[in-house]
N, C-alpha and C positions, 0 to 999 in steps of 0.2 A: 879184658870182660869183653865175649860174645856180643856180634850185633846180630841182630833178623831183621829182613822183611817177609813178613808177613802180610795175606789175604783176610782183612776183618769185614764180611756184611757188604763183598766186593769193592773196600776201599782199599790200597798196599801202602803197609807204616812201615817204617824204618825205624827202629829203636835199638839201642846196646843195656844189655841188661846182663846182672850174675844170673840171673835163675837161664835152670837148664832149660832145655830142647821140651821136654814132658813138659814142665811148667808153664813156656808160654802157650804149648799148645793146647793145654788144661784150661787158659784163660780164654783164648779164643775160641774155644767151643763151649765157652758157659756164657762168654757175650752174645755168641750166636741162635744156643738153644733161650735162653731167655727174649732175646730178639726177637724168633720168632714165637713163642708163645704169644709174649703183647704184641706178637703184628699178625695173631690169628683172630685174638679180642679182640684189637681195634685198626678193623679192615683199611679204617679212615685213614687215619694218621698221619704223619709225615716221618718219613725215615730221623731226621733229627730228632721229633715226640720220642721220636721208639727208643732212639739211642740215648734221651736223658734220663727215660721211666727205666733203663737199665741202668745205667750209672749209677741212678736215686736208689736205685732196691742192691746191687751192687756196693752201696755206702753205710746203707742201712745193714745190711749183711755185715760187715769189717764191721763198721758200730755197737751193734751186736755183743759179735762178737770179745769186740776188745771191752767188752764189759761185764762178758763171763769170764774169761779169765783173768780178770782184775776181780770178780768172787772166788776164783780157787784162790789165788796165790795169795790169798785174807786169806783164805780157808786154811791151807797150807801151809803157812804162818801163825796161823793158831794152834794147827795142831803140832807144829812142832816143839813150838813154845809149852804148850801141855805136857810133851815127852819130856821138853826138862825139864820138867818140874816133876814130872815124877820121877825120873830117874835124879831126881837131885836127890829129892826124899827119898832111896831107896838109900844112893848113898850115905846119908845123914842119921837114916835106922838101922844099919848097919854098922856103923862106925861105935855107933849106942849101945850094943851087942857087943 
């Protein structure tokens, strides 16, 4: 498992992950972009509060994505069942002919 030492918002962070360098860098950029966006809107907030807002926003995005994924999986299962039922009905019809 690769280890990384990166700078996020001027904080050095060392960790190990299975993610490749491009994914780690993309995640770092997202955090910094969201931080910059919040910092521009709330100039008097501390870095800790801004980072907390970033974490909450990312957690919310994750939860919404999980919900959407669950809905898609349910829909795919329904479609698969319908396809299997249609295929079974076709087989029964062809045997009856």
